[in-house]
C-alpha positions in Angstrom: 30.6 -44.3 -39.7 27.5 -45.4 -41.6 25.2 -43.5 -39.3 27.4 -40.4 -39.6 27.3 -40.6 -43.4 23.6 -41.0 -43.4 23.2 -38.1 -41.0 25.4 -35.9 -43.3 23.3 -36.8 -46.4 20.0 -36.1 -44.7 18.7 -32.7 -45.9 17.4 -31.9 -42.4 14.5 -29.8 -41.4 15.0 -26.0 -42.0 12.0 -25.2 -39.9 14.0 -25.8 -36.8 16.3 -22.9 -37.6 15.9 -19.6 -35.8 14.0 -16.9 -37.8 13.3 -13.2 -37.4 10.5 -11.2 -38.9 9.8 -7.6 -39.2 7.1 -7.9 -36.5 9.8 -9.1 -34.1 11.6 -5.7 -34.4 10.4 -3.3 -31.6 8.4 -0.4 -33.1 9.2 1.9 -30.1 11.9 4.6 -30.4 15.4 3.3 -29.6 16.1 3.3 -25.9 18.7 5.8 -24.8 21.7 4.1 -23.2 23.0 6.1 -20.3 26.8 6.2 -19.7 27.7 6.5 -16.1 31.1 7.8 -14.9 32.7 7.7 -11.5 36.2 7.5 -9.9 37.8 4.6 -8.2 41.1 5.4 -6.5 41.6 8.5 -8.7 40.9 6.5 -11.8 37.9 7.3 -14.1 35.5 4.4 -14.6 32.7 4.5 -17.1 30.0 1.9 -17.6 26.6 1.4 -19.2 24.1 -1.4 -18.8 22.9 -3.0 -22.1 21.2 -6.3 -23.1 24.2 -8.5 -23.9 23.0 -12.0 -22.7 25.1 -11.6 -19.6 28.3 -10.9 -21.5 30.4 -8.2 -20.0 32.8 -6.2 -22.2 35.7 -4.5 -20.4 38.3 -2.1 -21.8 41.2 -0.8 -19.8 43.2 2.2 -21.0 46.7 2.7 -19.5 48.4 6.0 -20.4 52.0 5.7 -21.7 52.5 9.3 -22.7 54.9 10.0 -19.9 57.2 7.0 -20.6 60.8 7.9 -21.6 61.2 7.8 -25.4 63.7 5.0 -25.2 61.1 2.7 -23.6 58.1 3.7 -25.8 59.5 1.8 -28.8 59.1 -1.4 -26.8 55.5 -0.8 -25.9 53.9 -2.7 -28.9 56.2 -5.7 -28.3 55.5 -5.6 -24.6 51.7 -5.6 -25.0 51.9 -8.5 -27.5 53.9 -10.6 -25.2 51.8 -9.7 -22.1 49.0 -12.1 -22.9 51.3 -14.9 -24.1 53.6 -15.4 -21.1 52.5 -16.9 -17.7 51.5 -14.6 -15.0 51.4 -14.6 -11.2 51.5 -18.1 -9.7 50.1 -19.8 -12.9 52.2 -22.2 -14.8 52.2 -21.5 -18.6 49.8 -24.3 -19.5 47.5 -23.4 -16.6 47.5 -19.7 -17.5 46.3 -20.5 -21.0 43.6 -22.9 -19.8 42.4 -20.3 -17.2 42.4 -17.6 -19.9 40.4 -19.7 -22.4 38.0 -20.8 -19.7 37.1 -17.4 -18.2 37.9 -14.7 -20.7 38.5 -16.4 -24.1 41.2 -14.0 -25.1 42.7 -10.6 -24.6 43.1 -7.9 -27.3 45.6 -5.1 -27.0 46.2 -1.9 -29.0 48.5 1.0 -28.8 46.8 4.2 -29.8 47.0 8.0 -29.7 43.9 10.0 -28.9 43.5 13.7 -29.6 40.9 16.3 -28.9 38.6 18.1 -31.3 39.7 21.6 -30.1 43.5 21.4 -30.0 45.7 19.1 -32.1 48.6 19.6 -29.7 46.6 18.0 -26.9 46.6 14.2 -27.1 47.2 11.1 -25.0 49.1 7.9 -25.8 47.6 4.8 -24.2 47.5 1.0 -24.3 44.0 -0.5 -24.5 43.3 -4.0 -23.2 39.9 -5.5 -24.1 38.3 -8.6 -22.7 34.8 -10.3 -22.7 33.5 -12.6 -20.1 30.2 -13.9 -18.7 28.8 -12.1 -15.7 29.1 -15.1 -13.5 32.9 -15.2 -14.3 33.5 -11.6 -13.3 35.7 -12.3 -10.3 38.0 -15.0 -11.9 38.2 -12.9 -15.1 39.3 -9.8 -13.2 41.8 -11.8 -11.1 43.4 -13.1 -14.3 43.5 -9.6 -15.8 45.1 -8.3 -12.6 47.8 -11.0 -12.7 48.5 -10.3 -16.3 49.0 -6.6 -15.8 50.7 -6.6 -12.4 52.6 -9.9 -12.4 53.8 -11.0 -15.9 56.7 -13.4 -15.9 59.3 -12.8 -18.6 61.5 -15.6 -17.2 63.3 -18.7 -18.4 60.1 -20.8 -18.3 58.5 -18.4 -20.9 61.5 -18.0 -23.1 60.3 -20.3 -25.8 56.8 -18.8 -26.1 58.4 -15.3 -26.2 60.6 -16.2 -29.1 57.7 -17.9 -30.9 55.5 -14.8 -30.4 58.2 -12.4 -31.5 58.9 -14.5 -34.6 55.2 -14.5 -35.5 55.0 -10.7 -34.9 58.0 -10.1 -37.1 56.5 -12.2 -39.9 53.1 -10.5 -39.6 54.7 -7.0 -39.8 56.8 -8.0 -42.9 53.6 -9.2 -44.6 51.8 -6.0 -43.6 54.5 -3.8 -45.1 54.3 -5.8 -48.3 50.5 -5.7 -48.6 49.7 -2.3 -47.0 52.8 -0.2 -48.0 50.6 2.7 -48.9 49.2 2.9 -45.3 52.7 3.0 -43.8 53.7 5.7 -46.4 50.7 7.8 -45.4 51.5 7.5 -41.7 55.1 8.5 -42.4 54.1 11.5 -44.5 51.6 12.7 -41.9 53.9 12.3 -38.9 55.5 15.8 -39.0 52.2 17.6 -39.0 51.3 17.3 -35.3 52.2 15.3 -32.1 49.3 12.9 -32.4 50.2 12.0 -36.0 53.8 11.5 -34.9 52.7 9.1 -32.1 50.4 7.2 -34.5 53.4 6.6 -36.8 55.7 5.8 -34.0 53.6 3.0 -32.6 51.9 1.7 -35.8 54.2 2.8 -38.7 57.4 1.8 -40.3 59.4 3.4 -37.5 
């Protein structure tokens, strides 16, 4: 305890901190990053190589435009629960340990994306985003596969599902209170075109 207190009171040596100077910034024109696109089993895949200290960023987009309307209203809840429940052969505790070890976390969004030329043309999709070290590519992709293809909404996961839904409900109630103008704007814009309707349907008061 005494050593810890002395260490905390020591002002330290700021010269050991990392620094950056103007001379460290490359003077050459910015390098153009090429975006490559190919198809894998009739699915478009785009990628670009950039200096990221071996961190790979992956985003998957799954179209939900053709889902029946009576199922679409459950998409935001489904995507929220997807990363919380156990998947595949993993027990619940093991799933969270594996997730934190290899991919840190999973973000999910439900969005509508239109075109610049025709407001009637748009797509509705769920986007899943993950980050992982290059050396963890295989286990990270295996975990992502299990999450998307083998989620378990069973008795074992009932408690975590109720907890997640309660947290989601509380967050939404707080959002309506603090950002009511945003929900009003979405609702007013919804009748203008299909994309605006979809944006309000998934992210608005509806």
